[in-house]
NURO-420203 format. One record per atom (N, C-alpha, C): residue in three letters; x, y, z negated. Coordinates in steps of 0.1 Angstrom, whole numbers, plus 2048, in hexadecimal, padded with zeros to 3 digits. Example, Ala and Ser with C-alpha at 12.3 -4.5 7.8 and 13.67 -1.06 7.14 Angstrom:
ALA8847C77B2;ALA87B7D37B2;ALA8847DF7B2;SER8807EA7B9;SER8897F57B9;SER8818007B1;
//
This chain:
UNK8087F27FF;UNK801800801;UNK80B80B802;UNK807815807;UNK80C82180B;UNK80582C801;UNK8118347FA;UNK80B83E7F3;UNK8058487F7;UNK80184F801;UNK7FB85980B;UNK7F684F819;UNK7ED848815;UNK7E7842827;UNK7E584D834;UNK7E184783B;UNK7DE852843;UNK7CE854842;UNK7CB864845;UNK7BB867842;UNK7B5860852;UNK7AA86384E;UNK7A185D85C;UNK799866861;UNK79786486D;UNK791867874;UNK77E869872;UNK77B877872;UNK76987286D;UNK768867878;UNK75A860871;UNK75685887E;UNK75485B889;UNK74D86A889;UNK748871899;UNK7578778A1;UNK75F87489B;UNK76E8788A4;UNK77486D8AA;UNK7708618A1;UNK7788578A5;UNK77B8518B5;UNK76F8568B9;UNK76F8538CA;UNK7798598D1;UNK77C8648CC;UNK78286B8D2;UNK7968698CB;UNK7988608C5;UNK7A285D8BD;UNK7AF85F8CB;UNK7AF85A8D3;UNK7BA8598E0;UNK7B886C8E2;UNK7B086F8E7;UNK7B187B8EC;UNK7B78868E0;UNK7B18858D2;UNK7B388C8C7;UNK7C588A8C6;UNK7C887C8CA;UNK7D887B8CA;UNK7E18808CD;UNK7DD8828DC;UNK7E388A8E9;UNK7E48988E5;UNK7D789B8E5;UNK7DA8AB8E1;UNK7DE8B08D3;UNK7E28A78C9;UNK7ED8AC8BE;UNK7FB8A88C3;UNK7FE89F8CE;UNK80889A8D4;UNK80F8A68D6;UNK8068AE8E3;UNK8078BA8ED;UNK8078C58E3;UNK8018C58D8;UNK7FC8D48CE;UNK80A8DE8CF;UNK8168D88CA;UNK8248E38C9;UNK8278E68D7;UNK8268DF8E2;UNK82A8E48EB;UNK8208F18F4;UNK8148ED8F2;UNK8078F88F6;UNK80B9058ED;UNK80F9008E4;UNK8139128D7;UNK81D9168DE;UNK82690A8DE;UNK8339118E3;UNK83391B8EF;UNK8299178F9;UNK82791C909;UNK820925908;UNK81B92A8FA;UNK81093B8F7;UNK8009308FB;UNK7FD92A8FC;UNK7ED9248FE;UNK7E19268F4;UNK7EB92A8E7;UNK7DE92B8DD;UNK7D59328DF;UNK7CA92C8DB;UNK7BA9358E2;UNK7B59318EC;UNK7B89278F3;UNK7B69228FF;UNK7B49178FD;UNK7AF90D905;UNK7A4902906;UNK7AC8F4911;UNK7B08EB907;UNK7B88E090F;UNK7AB8D7912;UNK7B28D2919;UNK7A78C4925;UNK7AD8B7921;UNK7A98B291A;UNK7B28A0918;UNK7A5897918;UNK7AE88C91C;UNK7A687E924;UNK7AC873928;UNK7AA867921;UNK7B186191F;UNK7BE85E91A;UNK7BF86A913;UNK7CE86690E;UNK7D7872913;UNK7D687591C;UNK7DC885925;UNK7D4894927;UNK7E189A926;UNK7D98A7927;UNK7D88AA933;UNK7CB8AF93A;UNK7C68B1947;UNK7C68C3948;UNK7CD8C993F;UNK7CC8DA944;UNK7C88DE936;UNK7CD8EF937;UNK7C78F7930;UNK7C2906939;UNK7B3904932;UNK7AB911934;UNK7A991C92D;UNK7A592B933;UNK7A893692D;UNK797937922;UNK78C92D929;UNK77F92D920;UNK77D91F91E;UNK77391C915;UNK76D911916;UNK76290D924;UNK75C91692A;UNK756915933;UNK75F91293D;UNK76D914944;UNK77491394B;UNK77A90194D;UNK77990293F;UNK7808F4938;UNK7758ED93D;UNK7678EC938;UNK75C8E393D;UNK75C8E1945;UNK7588F0950;UNK75B8EC95D;UNK7638E1965;UNK7708E4965;UNK77D8DC968;UNK7788CF964;UNK7768CA95A;UNK7738BF952;UNK7698B1956;UNK75D8C095D;UNK7508BA964;UNK7568B896F;UNK75E8BD977;UNK75F8BA980;UNK7698B2986;UNK7748AD97C;UNK77F8A497B;UNK779895976;UNK76E89696A;UNK76B88C967;UNK75A888966;UNK75389296D;UNK74688C96C;UNK73E88E95E;UNK73988595D;UNK73387D94D;UNK73A877945;UNK748878947;UNK74F86F93F;UNK754881936;UNK74F87C929;UNK753888923;UNK76488B921;UNK76C894920;UNK77789591B;UNK77A89B911;UNK78689A906;UNK7838A48FC;UNK7888B3904;UNK7838BE8FD;UNK7828C9900;UNK7858D28F3;UNK7948D48F3;UNK7948DB8E1;UNK79E8EA8E2;UNK7998F18DD;UNK7A28FC8DC;UNK7AF8FB8D5;UNK7B99048DC;UNK7C79018DA;UNK7C890E8C9;UNK7CD9038BE;UNK7CE90C8B0;UNK7D89028AE;UNK7DF90C8A6;UNK7E990989E;UNK7E88FE88F;UNK7DD902888;UNK7D68FE880;UNK7D68ED882;UNK7D38EA88E;UNK7CE8DC88F;UNK7DE8D088C;UNK7E78DB88D;UNK7F38D4888;UNK7F78CB87D;UNK7ED8D786F;UNK7EE8D3863;UNK7DE8C8863;UNK7D78C9865;UNK7C78C4866;UNK7CC8B686F;UNK7D28AE877;UNK7D28A5880;UNK7E189E87C;UNK7E98A4877;UNK7F589E86B;UNK7EF891865;UNK7EB88F85C;UNK7E6885855;UNK7E287A85B;UNK7DB87F863;UNK7D187386D;UNK7DA86B874;UNK7E787387D;UNK7F0871888;UNK7FD86E881;UNK80187487A;UNK80F876874;UNK81487F87A;UNK82387F873;UNK82E88F875;UNK83288E886;UNK82F89888E;UNK83389A89C;UNK84289889B;UNK84888F8A6;UNK8588918A6;UNK85E89F8A5;UNK86B8A08AA;UNK86F8AF8A3;UNK8718B28B3;UNK8708BF8B5;UNK8738C28C2;UNK8828C68C8;UNK8868CB8CE;UNK8908CB8D1;UNK89D8D48C9;UNK88F8E18C5;UNK8968EC8BD;UNK8958E48AE;UNK8968D78AB;UNK8918D589D;UNK8878D5895;UNK87E8DC89D;UNK8728DC894;UNK8658DA89A;UNK85A8D6899;UNK84F8D1899;UNK8448DC8A6;
//
């Protein structure tokens, strides 16, 4: 038994586990690229672009995926802290920071 077991996703988010893991993995680079406040489109564990508005992201997703719903998530630094207990620490970047 570990001292700090990983947190679980709420049941309603469990179907998005693969997409949330990919979002979390890409988040440091997105933030470094200045995308905070924009919207990421993630499907099947892959990032499919960043859009300025939820409307633009949704229009792209509808065109690209049809009725298959992707994760459309606002790029927000706070998710680094929120998702870390679920997915674990991110590997260090080349600069030595997360």
